[in-house]
C-alpha positions as a LaTeX table, in Angstrom:
\begin{tabular}{lrrr}
\hline
Residue & $x$ (\AA) & $y$ (\AA) & $z$ (\AA) \\
\hline
Met1 & 72.20 & 126.02 & 93.09 \\
Thr2 & 68.21 & 127.33 & 93.95 \\
Ala3 & 65.91 & 126.35 & 91.41 \\
Pro4 & 63.97 & 129.63 & 90.33 \\
Leu5 & 60.41 & 130.37 & 91.37 \\
Thr6 & 57.80 & 129.46 & 88.68 \\
Ala7 & 54.94 & 131.54 & 87.40 \\
Thr8 & 52.82 & 128.26 & 87.69 \\
Arg9 & 53.25 & 128.11 & 91.39 \\
Pro10 & 49.55 & 129.43 & 93.64 \\
Thr11 & 49.72 & 133.07 & 94.79 \\
Pro12 & 52.18 & 133.17 & 97.66 \\
Leu13 & 50.93 & 133.11 & 101.75 \\
Leu14 & 54.27 & 133.78 & 102.83 \\
Glu15 & 57.52 & 135.21 & 101.20 \\
Leu16 & 61.54 & 135.28 & 102.47 \\
Asn17 & 63.74 & 137.74 & 100.47 \\
Gly18 & 67.05 & 137.69 & 101.64 \\
Val19 & 66.57 & 136.46 & 105.39 \\
Arg20 & 69.07 & 136.02 & 107.85 \\
Lys21 & 69.52 & 135.40 & 111.48 \\
Ser22 & 72.74 & 135.59 & 113.12 \\
Tyr23 & 72.63 & 134.66 & 117.24 \\
Asn24 & 75.14 & 137.17 & 119.53 \\
Val25 & 75.12 & 140.05 & 117.46 \\
Gly26 & 78.09 & 142.73 & 118.14 \\
Leu27 & 80.02 & 140.29 & 120.48 \\
Pro28 & 83.36 & 138.33 & 119.70 \\
Asn29 & 81.41 & 135.18 & 119.04 \\
Glu30 & 78.44 & 136.12 & 117.10 \\
Ala31 & 77.34 & 133.65 & 114.57 \\
Glu32 & 75.27 & 133.77 & 111.06 \\
Val33 & 73.21 & 130.34 & 110.62 \\
Leu34 & 70.89 & 131.61 & 107.93 \\
His35 & 72.70 & 133.38 & 105.09 \\
Gly36 & 70.08 & 135.58 & 102.74 \\
Leu37 & 67.26 & 132.67 & 102.30 \\
Ser38 & 64.55 & 133.49 & 99.86 \\
Phe39 & 61.75 & 131.81 & 99.15 \\
Ser40 & 57.75 & 131.76 & 98.94 \\
Ile41 & 54.94 & 129.15 & 100.08 \\
Gly42 & 51.76 & 129.15 & 98.05 \\
Arg43 & 48.38 & 129.09 & 99.09 \\
Gly44 & 47.81 & 125.19 & 99.22 \\
Glu45 & 51.08 & 124.31 & 98.55 \\
Phe46 & 52.28 & 121.07 & 100.05 \\
Ala47 & 55.82 & 121.24 & 100.87 \\
Ala48 & 58.58 & 119.76 & 102.93 \\
Leu49 & 61.87 & 121.34 & 104.48 \\
Ile50 & 64.75 & 118.63 & 104.83 \\
Gly51 & 68.30 & 118.82 & 105.69 \\
Pro52 & 71.13 & 117.31 & 108.17 \\
Ser53 & 71.39 & 118.38 & 111.94 \\
Gly54 & 72.23 & 121.82 & 112.39 \\
Ser55 & 71.37 & 123.33 & 109.00 \\
Gly56 & 69.13 & 125.50 & 110.19 \\
Lys57 & 65.75 & 124.46 & 109.86 \\
Ser58 & 64.62 & 124.78 & 113.38 \\
Thr59 & 65.64 & 128.20 & 113.02 \\
Leu60 & 63.86 & 128.66 & 110.25 \\
Leu61 & 60.76 & 127.36 & 111.19 \\
Asn62 & 61.03 & 129.40 & 114.47 \\
Ile63 & 61.31 & 132.58 & 112.30 \\
Val64 & 58.38 & 131.68 & 109.75 \\
Gly65 & 56.30 & 130.93 & 112.82 \\
Leu66 & 57.24 & 134.50 & 114.03 \\
Leu67 & 58.59 & 132.94 & 117.33 \\
Glu68 & 62.24 & 134.57 & 116.38 \\
Arg69 & 62.62 & 137.63 & 114.58 \\
Met70 & 65.04 & 137.27 & 112.07 \\
Thr71 & 68.68 & 139.57 & 111.81 \\
Ala72 & 67.90 & 140.81 & 108.12 \\
Gly73 & 65.95 & 140.44 & 104.97 \\
Ser74 & 62.35 & 140.81 & 104.09 \\
Tyr75 & 59.50 & 138.30 & 105.30 \\
Arg76 & 55.73 & 138.98 & 104.47 \\
Ile77 & 53.15 & 136.38 & 105.84 \\
Asp78 & 49.62 & 136.97 & 104.01 \\
Gly79 & 50.37 & 140.39 & 102.47 \\
Glu80 & 52.14 & 141.79 & 105.51 \\
Glu81 & 55.41 & 142.58 & 106.03 \\
Val82 & 56.37 & 141.27 & 109.95 \\
His83 & 59.65 & 143.46 & 110.36 \\
Gly84 & 59.00 & 146.13 & 112.57 \\
Leu85 & 56.05 & 144.48 & 114.31 \\
Asp86 & 56.34 & 144.73 & 117.87 \\
Asp87 & 55.00 & 141.36 & 119.97 \\
Ala88 & 51.73 & 142.16 & 120.42 \\
Ala89 & 51.66 & 142.21 & 116.92 \\
Leu90 & 53.18 & 139.41 & 115.87 \\
Thr91 & 50.92 & 137.21 & 118.50 \\
Arg92 & 48.03 & 138.59 & 116.91 \\
Arg93 & 49.23 & 137.34 & 113.36 \\
Arg94 & 50.32 & 134.31 & 114.75 \\
Arg95 & 47.47 & 133.44 & 116.34 \\
Thr96 & 45.38 & 134.78 & 112.74 \\
Thr97 & 47.48 & 132.62 & 110.35 \\
Leu98 & 49.22 & 130.03 & 111.77 \\
Gly99 & 48.64 & 126.40 & 112.98 \\
Phe100 & 51.46 & 124.40 & 114.82 \\
Val101 & 51.60 & 120.50 & 115.13 \\
Phe102 & 54.97 & 119.81 & 116.61 \\
Gln103 & 56.93 & 116.57 & 117.43 \\
Phe104 & 55.80 & 116.35 & 120.79 \\
His105 & 52.35 & 116.59 & 120.60 \\
His106 & 51.70 & 119.02 & 123.49 \\
Leu107 & 48.43 & 118.49 & 124.63 \\
Leu108 & 47.53 & 119.02 & 128.20 \\
Pro109 & 47.14 & 115.71 & 130.20 \\
Ala110 & 44.43 & 117.19 & 132.57 \\
Phe111 & 42.16 & 118.64 & 129.64 \\
Ser112 & 40.08 & 115.92 & 126.93 \\
Ala113 & 40.52 & 115.73 & 123.49 \\
Leu114 & 38.05 & 118.66 & 122.70 \\
Glu115 & 39.25 & 120.78 & 125.50 \\
Asn116 & 42.68 & 120.96 & 124.06 \\
Val117 & 41.55 & 121.22 & 120.33 \\
Thr118 & 39.32 & 124.51 & 121.82 \\
Leu119 & 42.08 & 126.44 & 123.45 \\
Pro120 & 43.27 & 128.03 & 120.07 \\
Ala121 & 40.35 & 130.10 & 120.41 \\
Leu122 & 40.54 & 130.48 & 124.08 \\
Met123 & 44.14 & 131.88 & 123.46 \\
Arg124 & 42.40 & 134.50 & 120.85 \\
Glu125 & 39.41 & 135.09 & 122.16 \\
Asp126 & 39.43 & 134.77 & 126.09 \\
Arg127 & 36.26 & 132.48 & 125.39 \\
Ile128 & 34.82 & 129.59 & 123.88 \\
Thr129 & 31.80 & 130.18 & 121.81 \\
Pro130 & 28.95 & 127.57 & 121.47 \\
Ala131 & 30.11 & 127.71 & 117.81 \\
Gln132 & 33.49 & 127.37 & 118.17 \\
Arg133 & 33.06 & 124.35 & 120.63 \\
Asp134 & 30.85 & 122.40 & 117.76 \\
Arg135 & 33.78 & 123.29 & 115.30 \\
Ala136 & 36.40 & 121.55 & 117.34 \\
Arg137 & 33.98 & 118.78 & 117.41 \\
Ala138 & 33.49 & 118.86 & 113.67 \\
Val139 & 37.41 & 118.83 & 113.42 \\
Leu140 & 37.92 & 115.82 & 115.69 \\
Ala141 & 35.05 & 114.06 & 113.78 \\
Ala142 & 36.80 & 114.67 & 110.30 \\
Val143 & 40.26 & 113.29 & 112.25 \\
Gly144 & 38.68 & 110.07 & 112.95 \\
Leu145 & 37.91 & 110.87 & 116.61 \\
Ala146 & 34.27 & 111.69 & 117.37 \\
Asp147 & 34.31 & 108.65 & 119.57 \\
Ala148 & 37.36 & 109.86 & 121.88 \\
Met149 & 36.35 & 113.86 & 122.40 \\
Asp150 & 36.09 & 112.75 & 126.25 \\
Lys151 & 38.83 & 111.28 & 126.89 \\
Arg152 & 42.57 & 112.78 & 128.46 \\
Pro153 & 45.86 & 112.45 & 126.10 \\
Gly154 & 46.58 & 109.63 & 128.46 \\
Glu155 & 44.34 & 107.28 & 127.31 \\
Leu156 & 44.84 & 108.09 & 123.81 \\
Ser157 & 47.52 & 105.93 & 121.39 \\
Gly158 & 50.60 & 107.87 & 120.47 \\
Gly159 & 48.96 & 108.57 & 116.64 \\
Met160 & 45.44 & 109.60 & 118.23 \\
Gln161 & 47.11 & 112.12 & 119.97 \\
Gln162 & 49.13 & 113.48 & 117.09 \\
Arg163 & 45.57 & 113.44 & 115.47 \\
Val164 & 44.07 & 115.95 & 118.37 \\
Ala165 & 47.51 & 118.04 & 117.86 \\
Ile166 & 46.28 & 117.82 & 113.92 \\
Ala167 & 42.81 & 119.28 & 114.39 \\
Arg168 & 43.68 & 121.83 & 116.87 \\
Ala169 & 46.30 & 123.42 & 114.65 \\
Leu170 & 43.34 & 123.17 & 112.08 \\
Val171 & 40.26 & 124.00 & 114.50 \\
Leu172 & 40.62 & 128.33 & 113.47 \\
Glu173 & 41.29 & 127.41 & 109.48 \\
Pro174 & 44.97 & 129.09 & 109.47 \\
Pro175 & 46.03 & 129.60 & 106.05 \\
Leu176 & 49.45 & 128.17 & 107.01 \\
Val177 & 50.06 & 124.65 & 109.29 \\
Leu178 & 53.41 & 124.44 & 110.21 \\
Ala179 & 54.68 & 120.88 & 111.46 \\
Asp180 & 58.14 & 119.89 & 113.40 \\
Glu181 & 58.68 & 116.41 & 112.61 \\
Pro182 & 55.02 & 115.24 & 112.93 \\
Thr183 & 55.85 & 111.70 & 112.64 \\
Gly184 & 58.99 & 112.01 & 114.59 \\
Asn185 & 57.75 & 110.28 & 117.58 \\
Leu186 & 55.26 & 107.70 & 115.89 \\
Asp187 & 56.35 & 103.95 & 114.35 \\
Thr188 & 55.79 & 103.35 & 110.96 \\
Ala189 & 52.10 & 102.85 & 110.58 \\
Ser190 & 51.21 & 105.38 & 112.61 \\
Ser191 & 53.26 & 107.94 & 111.20 \\
Asp192 & 51.63 & 106.57 & 107.94 \\
Glu193 & 48.63 & 106.96 & 109.02 \\
Val194 & 49.25 & 110.45 & 110.20 \\
Phe195 & 50.84 & 111.80 & 107.24 \\
Ala196 & 47.81 & 110.59 & 105.19 \\
Leu197 & 45.79 & 112.41 & 107.10 \\
Met198 & 47.61 & 115.48 & 106.92 \\
Arg199 & 47.63 & 115.22 & 103.16 \\
Arg200 & 43.24 & 114.76 & 103.17 \\
Met201 & 42.94 & 117.45 & 106.02 \\
His202 & 45.14 & 119.78 & 103.57 \\
Ala203 & 43.00 & 118.43 & 100.34 \\
Glu204 & 39.59 & 119.59 & 101.81 \\
Leu205 & 40.76 & 122.49 & 103.11 \\
Asn206 & 43.07 & 124.33 & 100.87 \\
Thr207 & 45.81 & 124.80 & 104.06 \\
Ser208 & 49.26 & 125.38 & 103.04 \\
Phe209 & 51.61 & 123.37 & 105.12 \\
Leu210 & 55.51 & 123.58 & 105.86 \\
Val211 & 56.71 & 120.21 & 107.07 \\
Val212 & 60.05 & 119.77 & 108.61 \\
Thr213 & 60.87 & 115.66 & 108.13 \\
His214 & 63.84 & 113.46 & 108.58 \\
Asp215 & 62.29 & 110.66 & 106.71 \\
Pro216 & 62.56 & 110.98 & 103.10 \\
Arg217 & 59.56 & 108.86 & 102.58 \\
Leu218 & 57.45 & 111.08 & 103.78 \\
Ala219 & 59.36 & 113.86 & 101.65 \\
Ala220 & 58.94 & 111.63 & 98.76 \\
Arg221 & 55.00 & 112.38 & 99.28 \\
Cys222 & 54.78 & 115.99 & 99.42 \\
Asp223 & 54.72 & 118.54 & 96.43 \\
Arg224 & 57.60 & 120.34 & 96.83 \\
Val225 & 61.02 & 119.81 & 98.67 \\
Leu226 & 63.12 & 122.77 & 99.90 \\
Glu227 & 66.77 & 121.64 & 101.54 \\
Leu228 & 68.59 & 123.38 & 103.43 \\
Val229 & 72.45 & 122.79 & 104.07 \\
Asp230 & 74.25 & 125.20 & 106.29 \\
Gly231 & 72.46 & 127.91 & 107.10 \\
Arg232 & 71.60 & 127.72 & 102.46 \\
Leu233 & 68.65 & 126.71 & 100.47 \\
Val234 & 70.41 & 123.98 & 98.19 \\
Ala235 & 67.47 & 122.64 & 96.55 \\
Asp236 & 63.95 & 123.59 & 96.06 \\
Gly237 & 61.56 & 121.65 & 93.78 \\
Thr238 & 60.17 & 118.37 & 93.43 \\
Pro239 & 60.10 & 115.58 & 95.66 \\
Pro240 & 63.18 & 112.78 & 95.47 \\
Pro241 & 61.74 & 109.19 & 94.28 \\
Pro242 & 60.11 & 107.26 & 96.58 \\
Ser243 & 63.52 & 104.86 & 96.97 \\
Asp244 & 65.50 & 107.49 & 97.59 \\
Lys245 & 67.49 & 106.46 & 101.01 \\
Arg246 & 69.44 & 109.31 & 101.84 \\
Val247 & 69.97 & 109.99 & 105.69 \\
Leu248 & 68.72 & 113.26 & 106.79 \\
Gly249 & 70.13 & 113.06 & 110.51 \\
Pro250 & 68.73 & 113.80 & 113.52 \\
Ala251 & 67.46 & 117.40 & 114.37 \\
\hline
\end{tabular}
């Protein structure tokens, strides 16, 4: 049973109320995959989203990331109800409010680390100002890549590439970063290093994080864990202890 939200939680940055998602609506094979989800993420929270394969995590993350539309319910982000917004308005909200880190870093191979990190500014404003380039350099330095700014992704290790991806997600200082299995492609040492970096950047910038992970060790290091099973939120609270060895399954 989902634990109620408490009065001690931070001011909500995003709020979902009764969110449902169905595919093939109106057809004989219509299927509902999210069944009335309600929760909020506060400003400055660092939360994990866990659940077995087929639980609806990717669909939920796409809805929170404004990449898919919900079928029913209410979703407010940074005070704005997104239901009814057209595609252009959703794109503007996504660019001003959200940063994304994926399991696969999705860096452009022909671009340097610095050029990859400046891409969000280019996409938002169709240009890169000197101040934005300086900001990109500062963020790359903050993630430990001051000496690798001119290197292309193929010249970097997997962990370094994911650091570039984190810098790219944070360069415009979004209130919320969505991370989909950000360490799933890394070995244990690199995984721990990248996760520690996200926690440090969260502490320094007070950026909210919602991290999808199948690694119980990483979930245990988050401040809050939301568990999804069969499209329903079955748990919402403090993480299990690090000794918890549950197998959460593949994405």
